[in-house]
N, C-alpha and C positions, 0 to 999 in steps of 0.2 A: 545213118539216116539223119537228115538235118533239115531245118527250116531257116531261111535267110530273110532278114527284113532290115529296113532302115526305119528308125523311129525318130521322132522329134522331141528334144528336151528343151528346157528353158534356154539353153545356150547354143542350140543348133542341133544338127542331125546326130544320130547315134547308130553305130553299126551293131547289129545283133544277130547271133546265131544260136540255135538250139541244136545240140549234138547229143548222140545217143550211144551208150555202151550196152551191148545186147546181153552179156552174161549176167550182169547185175541189174539190168533195166534202169540204168542211171542216166539222167540228163545232166550234161555239162553245158554251161551257158557262157558264150563269148560276148563280151560287151566292150565296145571300143569307141573312142572319139575320133572321127575321121580327120579332123583338123590337126590334131597333135599326133595321131597314129598310135596313141597309147591304148592298151587293151588289158583286160583282166579275164580270168576264167573262174567261174563259180563252180565248185565241186568237180575238179578234174579227176580222171580215173587213170591209174597207172597203165592199164592195158592200152589206152588210147593216146598216150603222150605223143607218139610219133605222128599220129594223125593231126593232133592239135598243133604241133610245131610246124607241120607242112602247111596247114591252113593259115597260120599266122604269117608264114613266109610268102605264101601266094597272095595274101591280101596286103602285104607290105606293112604289117603292124608290129609293134614292139610290146611284148608282154611285160607289164610292170608289176603285176601281182596275181597270185592265186588267192581265192577267197573261199573259205569253208563255211558251210552252214553249221556243221557239228563234226564230231569224231564219228566216222561211219563204221558200221559193223558188217556191211555187206560187200565192201570192196576196199582195196588200198588206194589212197589218194595218189595222184600224180604230182603233188605239190613239190616234193623234194627233188624229184628228177627234173621237173621243169625249171626249178631254181638253178640246178647244176648246169642246165643247158642254156639258160637265158639270163641268169643273174637277176631274175625277178625276185620280188619279196613274197613271203608267205604270210597270209593273214588268217589268224584263228581267233575264235572267241577269247577275249582277254581273261575271262575267269578260269580258263583251263590252265593258264600260266605255263604254257608249253615252252620248253627250252629251245625248241627248234624254230619257233615262229618269229618273224621279224616285226609283225604288227599285231596289236591286240584290238579286236573289234568290241566296241561298246555301244549300247543304245544311246542315242543323243549325240553321237560323234559321227558325222557323215563321212563316208568313204568316197573319195573322188578318183575318177579315171578321166584325165583331161577335164572337159567341161561337164561330164556326166557325174551325177551325184547319187550314190546309193545310201539309203537311210536304214541302218541296222535296227531291227525290231527283235527284242528278246522274246522268244517263243518257246519256253521250256515245256516239257511234258513227254515228248519222245525221248529226249535226253534232258539232263538238268542244265545244259549249256547251249541249247539250240538257238540259232538266229535265223530270221527271214530277212530279206533285203527288198526294200521298196524303192522304186524309181517313180517320182511324182512329177508329172509334166502338166502343162496347162491343158493338154488335149486328153491325156489318158494316164492312168496309174497302172504300173506293172509291179507285181510282187513275186519274188522268187521264194517259195515257201519251204524248200528243202524237204525234209521228211515229216514236217508238222502236219501239213494238209496236202493230200494227194487228190487226184481226180476221183470223186465218189469214194474216197477212202481217207485214211490218215495213217501216220506212222504208229507202229506198235508201241506199247508202253510197259512191256514186261521185262525189260533189261536196261542196263546203262542208266540207272537212276530214273527210269521213266515213271510217270505217274498220270493216270488217266484223268483225274479231276484237274490237275494242273494243265494238261494239254487242252482240255475243254475250255478252260479260262483263257489260255493263250490264243486259241483260235477265235473265240468270241470277242475278246478284248482287242486283239491286234489285227485280225484278218477280217472277220465278219463285220467289224465296225467300219471298214473301208466302203467307199461307194460300190453299189451293186455291179457296176460295169467294170470294176477293177479286174484286170486280166491276171490270172494266176498261172505261173509256170512252176510245176512241181519238181521235186528231186527225182522222182521215179514215175514210171507207169508200166504196167505189166500187160496191158491189153491194147497196145497200138493207138493210144490216145496221146495228145500233145499239150493241150491247153484247156483251161476252164475259166470260169469267172466266179466272183463272190456270189452273185445271184444264183448261179447254177448250183453251187455247193450248198447254199442255204436251202434250196428247194429239193435237190436230188441226192445229196450225200446220205447213204443209208445209215451211217453212224451218227451224223450230226444234223442232218437236214430235217425240215418239217417242224422246226421248233423243239427238237428233242431237249429234254432237261439234262442237267449234268448227271443226275442219278441214272437216267436211262443210258447215257453214254458210258458211264463207268460200268454198268451191268453188261453192255454190249462188249466192251473191251475185255472185261474179265472172262467172258465166255467164248473168246475167239479160239482158244486152244491151238495156237500157231506152232509150227515146227521150230526146232532150235536152228538159229541162223547158221548156214553151212560155212561161212567164212569168219564168224565173229571171233574165234579163238586166236586168229592171227591178224585179222583186220584191225581190231581195236588197239592192241599194243603197237602194231605197225603205224597206225594213224596217229597215235600219241607221239610218235617220232616223225610226223609229217610225211609218212609214206615209206618209211624204212621197212625192208622186208625182214621180218623176224625169222629165226631159225626153224620155227614150227610150221612154215608154209608147206602144205601138202604138195607132193610131186605134181599133181594135176594142175596146180596153180603157179608153178614155179617158173613158167616160161618168161613172164615179164620181169620177174626178179633176176633171172639169169641174164637177160639182156642188159639189165642195169649193172650186174656184177662185171660184165665184160666191157663196161664203159660206153 
């Protein structure tokens, strides 16, 4: 499932696609400069690498980098396989100090794809190294919030150095401080929704909206009683290696790893 749009940036049009991986309900975002043909993928998924490669080929685009919002616990990233197939760079939050990454993302250092500029915003709380990415245009602001802020939800804070109070501060200081009409593209959705806005989340988010205090938010997050993530035991160590399949991947999830092993 995907949505296709062309946006306008300070330096001209921007190619944009929102792509979906059903098993982990993960959104991957393709952003490209149509003039240079350079493209990036935000949060690619291992299972959908072939789809993404075919899309890039069909659109005549060159993948220059994959960009992660954080080390995911619910899927293996497609970053390493995409680099093997396209010679693109892998961008991870710099504070992780990943030996497999080519580029370290830092707040205050814009990340460019052709004429399109992404502004990294440090948004810890779901994890201690999480980033969101803002594209600021004269017409509209777009923010890719990863797992920090979802549609009428937010990322959980009970593992990977998560902290509810920290997440509350990140969302209020870095996302809710943006104009109300800022468009939010989340890292996941589990109910067939695709997009939201800052105004909508301020008003409707059951965990954060309606002016909820930090203390109220912390109480809500501590009372969620969420199940143990089904892929965390292999996804986190695999993603620390940019999408390497570790030996403990269960048989039911080994299909994509086997395809990789066969070259």
